[in-house]
C-alpha atoms as one frame of an Amber mdcrd trajectory, in Angstrom:
protein
 -16.717  -0.358  80.527 -19.845  -1.361  82.399 -21.988   0.898  80.165 -20.661
  -0.778  77.002 -21.416  -4.243  78.400 -24.957  -3.164  79.217 -25.364  -1.651
  75.742 -24.129  -4.868  74.127 -26.483  -6.977  76.236 -29.433  -4.738  75.428
 -28.717  -4.728  71.699 -28.466  -8.516  71.713 -31.876  -8.637  73.393 -33.269
  -6.233  70.805 -31.802  -8.261  67.926 -33.101 -11.523  69.330 -36.587 -10.116
  69.670 -38.793 -12.638  67.864 -41.737 -10.457  66.884 -41.952  -8.456  63.628
 -42.102  -5.296  65.721 -39.704  -3.834  68.224 -41.160  -3.353  71.666 -41.697
   0.253  72.717 -38.839  -0.029  75.198 -36.464  -1.356  72.517 -37.292   1.472
  70.120 -36.670   4.095  72.801 -33.453   2.431  73.944 -31.991   2.097  70.456
 -32.874   5.704  69.636 -31.278   6.895  72.871 -27.979   5.256  71.908 -27.494
   7.823  69.172 -25.664   7.308  65.914 -22.290   8.312  67.357 -22.057   5.340
  69.713 -23.381   2.913  67.116 -21.121   4.071  64.296 -17.948   4.321  66.407
 -18.091   0.848  67.865 -19.637  -2.044  65.962 -21.742  -3.867  68.503 -22.623
  -6.907  66.420 -22.081  -8.498  63.037 -25.097  -7.857  60.828 -24.067 -10.702
  58.483 -25.101 -13.177  61.185 -28.630 -11.802  61.395 -31.384 -13.517  59.415
 -32.759 -11.718  56.361 -36.049 -11.038  58.164 -34.258  -9.335  61.033 -31.900
  -7.538  58.620 -34.878  -5.989  56.806 -36.366  -5.029  60.162 -33.060  -3.442
  61.136 -32.749  -1.582  57.850 -36.091   0.070  58.604 -35.165   0.935  62.188
 -31.397   1.436  61.979 -30.507   2.211  58.343 -26.957   3.373  59.075 -26.077
   0.046  60.702 -27.707  -2.088  58.008 -25.922  -0.213  55.226 -22.522  -0.687
  56.882 -22.490  -4.423  56.220 -22.436  -3.922  52.461 -20.215  -0.848  52.202
 -17.291  -2.757  53.694 -17.513  -5.384  50.921 -17.103  -2.806  48.140 -13.502
  -2.333  47.079 -11.491  -0.546  44.407 -12.078  -3.477  42.056 -15.612  -2.083
  41.728 -14.224   1.116  40.212 -13.501   1.533  36.519 -10.992   3.933  34.977
 -11.460   6.229  32.013  -9.361   3.979  29.770 -11.293   0.849  30.762 -14.627
   2.586  30.215 -13.511   3.987  26.865 -12.590   0.466  25.686 -15.915  -0.962
  26.878 -17.891   1.823  25.170 -15.918   1.303  21.943 -16.745  -2.425  21.899
 -20.337  -1.872  22.994 -20.054  -4.483  25.738 -21.219  -2.322  28.632 -24.512
  -1.371  30.251 -24.032   2.281  31.201 -26.436   3.822  33.686 -26.391   7.578
  34.209 -27.769   8.138  37.718 -28.165  11.912  37.479 -31.533  13.639  37.285
 -32.858  14.308  33.751 -32.374  18.085  34.078 -28.692  17.525  34.946 -28.258
  15.487  31.780 -29.960  18.169  29.680 -27.524  20.774  31.037 -24.289  18.791
  30.574 -24.858  15.822  28.314 -24.170  12.134  28.855 -21.966   9.267  27.693
 -22.811   7.491  24.425 -25.282   4.654  24.923 -26.078   5.546  28.549 -29.497
   4.864  30.042 -30.828   7.344  32.571 -32.029   5.892  35.868 -32.009   8.640
  38.525 -30.311   7.631  41.771 -33.599   7.635  43.695 -34.993   4.974  41.348
 -31.995   2.633  41.030 -32.912   0.022  43.645 -36.576   0.025  42.630 -35.568
  -0.370  38.964 -33.307  -3.334  39.714 -36.115  -5.071  41.577 -38.574  -4.660
  38.663 -39.697  -7.551  36.524 -37.693  -7.880  33.286 -40.609  -6.893  31.045
 -41.497  -3.837  33.127 -37.843  -2.754  33.257 -37.474  -3.120  29.488 -40.682
  -1.185  28.847 -39.772   1.650  31.244 -36.079   2.100  30.402 -36.036   0.839
  26.782 -33.195  -1.624  27.391 -32.738  -5.179  28.602 -32.619  -5.532  32.367
 -29.142  -6.492  33.605 -28.752  -9.869  35.264 -27.241 -10.244  38.722 -24.200
 -12.047  37.326 -23.435  -9.402  34.656 -20.018  -7.834  35.076 -20.553  -5.158
  32.445 -22.835  -2.893  34.509 -21.348   0.561  35.111 -22.954   3.453  36.998
 -21.811   7.044  36.631 -22.881  10.538  37.588 -21.174  13.899  37.306 -18.552
  12.733  39.820 -18.034   9.833  42.238 -20.758  10.456  44.829 -23.928   9.399
  42.987 -22.211   6.640  41.044 -20.843   5.027  44.204 -24.225   5.309  45.921
 -25.918   3.676  42.917 -23.349   0.898  42.862 -23.887   0.257  46.575 -27.653
   0.082  45.990 -27.086  -2.372  43.157 -24.773  -4.381  45.394 -27.423  -4.640
  48.096 -29.946  -5.758  45.453 -27.628  -8.662  44.537 -25.679  -7.130  41.639
 -22.292  -7.784  43.230 -20.313  -7.416  39.993 -21.640  -3.917  39.240 -19.014
  -1.187  38.974 -18.928   2.586  38.947 -16.951   5.221  37.104 -15.772   7.657
  39.805 -14.530  10.222  37.289 -18.076  10.623  36.042 -19.249  12.672  33.119
 -17.035  15.537  34.244 -13.814  13.559  33.682 -15.187  11.978  30.497 -15.960
  15.399  28.964 -12.578  16.864  30.020 -10.632  13.934  28.565 -12.610  14.040
  25.313 -11.858  17.778  24.918  -8.093  17.330  25.382  -7.985  14.537  22.800
């Protein structure tokens, strides 16, 4: 119990550190905690930390910084095959395929999908509208758009892309967990 109190006190000191850099002692101490202790027991609420400190934390402790957003993502951010099929039919969806180009060449993609590989999603969403349009040949989605859907072959890349979009301010973005695999299987059985 005493160790946990000391850890909490030290982390509060580290988080209240005013400078743009962690002191050498703070860096060593935080590293020595290990990810197991940090991930098993939340030691503070990252929502209460200023944006400057949050960006500092995301550089130093990415697993902690990411946790604050992952908890806000729910099943309402997932879209089913039937919902996606209806959106594609009406043309009222911005579909982003987050697989690598060679994966798309091997398997194919959904009609009207724009390829933005997972590693480029956050950077793409932070681009200026004109640069985005020039690079991806489509209009850049707005943060309030609810018709943004990410998909991959399965749920892993699409969820990661949606979480990146969420952290960039696109809180209404959704993902299709079935991915291209489910889409292709359902289209064959039709």
